[in-house]
C-alpha positions as CSV (number, residue, x, y, z in Angstrom):
1,M,12.8,-0.8,9.5
2,I,14.8,-2.2,5.4
3,V,14.2,1.0,2.6
4,T,15.4,1.0,-0.5
5,A,14.9,2.5,-4.0
6,F,12.3,1.9,-7.0
7,V,15.2,0.4,-8.9
8,D,13.9,-3.3,-10.7
9,P,10.7,-3.2,-9.3
10,S,8.5,-6.2,-9.1
11,R,5.7,-7.1,-12.2
12,T,2.8,-8.7,-12.3
13,G,1.9,-8.1,-15.9
14,E,1.9,-5.0,-16.5
15,V,1.8,-3.7,-13.4
16,A,5.2,-3.0,-11.6
17,W,5.6,-2.2,-7.3
18,R,8.5,-2.2,-5.1
19,C,7.9,-2.6,-1.6
20,L,10.3,1.1,-0.3
21,A,9.9,0.3,3.3
22,R,9.2,-2.5,5.3
23,R,9.1,-3.6,8.5
24,G,11.8,-4.9,10.1
25,M,11.8,-4.6,14.0
26,V,8.3,-6.1,15.7
27,H,7.7,-2.8,18.2
28,S,6.1,-1.0,14.3
29,E,2.9,-1.3,13.1
30,C,4.2,-0.4,9.8
31,E,3.6,-3.7,7.6
32,A,5.7,-2.3,4.6
33,V,5.1,0.6,2.0
34,D,5.5,0.0,-1.3
35,L,4.9,1.8,-4.8
36,V,2.1,0.6,-7.1
37,S,2.5,2.0,-10.9
38,L,-0.3,0.6,-13.0
39,P,-0.7,1.0,-17.1
40,P,-3.4,2.7,-18.8
41,G,-6.5,0.3,-18.9
42,S,-4.8,-2.5,-16.1
43,T,-6.2,-3.7,-12.2
44,F,-4.6,-4.7,-9.5
45,A,-4.8,-6.8,-6.7
46,P,-3.1,-7.5,-3.3
47,P,-2.4,-11.0,-2.8
48,G,-2.5,-12.9,0.8
49,R,-3.5,-9.7,2.7
50,D,-5.7,-10.2,5.1
51,G,-5.5,-8.9,8.4
52,V,-3.7,-5.8,7.5
53,E,-5.5,-2.8,6.6
54,S,-4.3,-0.5,4.3
55,A,-4.2,3.5,3.5
56,W,-3.2,4.5,-0.8
57,F,-2.2,7.6,-1.7
58,V,-2.8,8.6,-5.3
59,V,0.1,10.0,-6.4
60,R,-0.3,10.5,-10.0
61,G,-3.9,9.7,-12.7
62,S,-6.8,8.2,-12.0
63,G,-9.2,4.8,-12.0
64,S,-11.3,3.2,-9.4
65,A,-10.7,1.3,-5.9
66,D,-13.6,-0.8,-5.1
67,G,-15.4,0.1,-7.9
68,L,-15.4,4.7,-6.4
69,P,-13.7,6.9,-8.8
70,V,-10.4,7.9,-7.5
71,R,-8.4,10.6,-8.5
72,T,-4.7,11.8,-7.9
73,G,-3.9,13.4,-3.7
74,D,-7.2,11.2,-3.1
75,V,-6.6,8.8,0.3
76,V,-8.4,5.4,0.2
77,L,-8.8,3.6,3.6
78,A,-8.6,-0.5,3.5
79,A,-9.3,-2.7,6.3
80,T,-9.2,-5.4,3.0
81,P,-7.4,-6.1,0.2
82,T,-8.7,-3.7,-2.5
83,R,-8.9,-3.5,-6.2
84,L,-7.2,-1.2,-8.0
85,A,-8.0,-0.1,-11.6
86,A,-6.1,2.6,-14.3
87,G,-7.4,5.4,-15.8
88,S,-6.9,6.0,-19.3
89,A,-3.9,7.6,-17.8
90,G,-2.6,4.9,-15.0
91,L,-2.3,5.2,-11.6
92,D,0.0,5.6,-9.6
93,V,-0.4,5.1,-5.7
94,L,1.3,4.8,-3.2
95,W,0.9,1.6,-0.4
96,V,1.1,1.9,3.1
97,A,0.1,-1.2,5.2
98,V,-0.9,-2.1,8.8
99,L,-1.0,-4.5,11.3
100,P,-4.9,-3.7,12.4
101,A,-5.6,-2.6,15.6
102,A,-6.2,-6.1,17.3
103,V,-2.6,-7.2,16.6
104,S,-0.3,-4.3,17.4
105,A,-2.5,-4.2,20.8
106,L,-0.3,-7.6,21.3
107,L,3.4,-6.2,20.4
108,P,5.5,-4.6,23.0
109,R,5.6,-2.0,24.8
110,R,7.9,0.7,22.4
111,S,10.3,2.0,24.4
112,P,10.8,4.8,24.9
113,V,7.6,5.8,25.2
114,A,6.7,9.5,23.6
115,P,4.5,11.4,26.2
């Protein structure tokens, strides 16, 4: 797995994000771990994530995910891309993207296998 720090983030308009870890081996269901930082009033909808399931951990702030309210400490599980909107204080989320079960079932068996 490739791991990095939140330095020199990518930007889409005002939204900053950085991939902290990316799958580097065929035995991993984890596609990526990203930190996404939305300034107050901004929105973010990840492009090109079809077939990837997501867990969004709200690290700081409040806002909404697909129109439902979220705040610090909340977790949003999504089988499809999610549209995030930041509230008045902004919103920082840790985004964990994983392969769906139908895809990960096709991966080779892990070795060694935990009991």
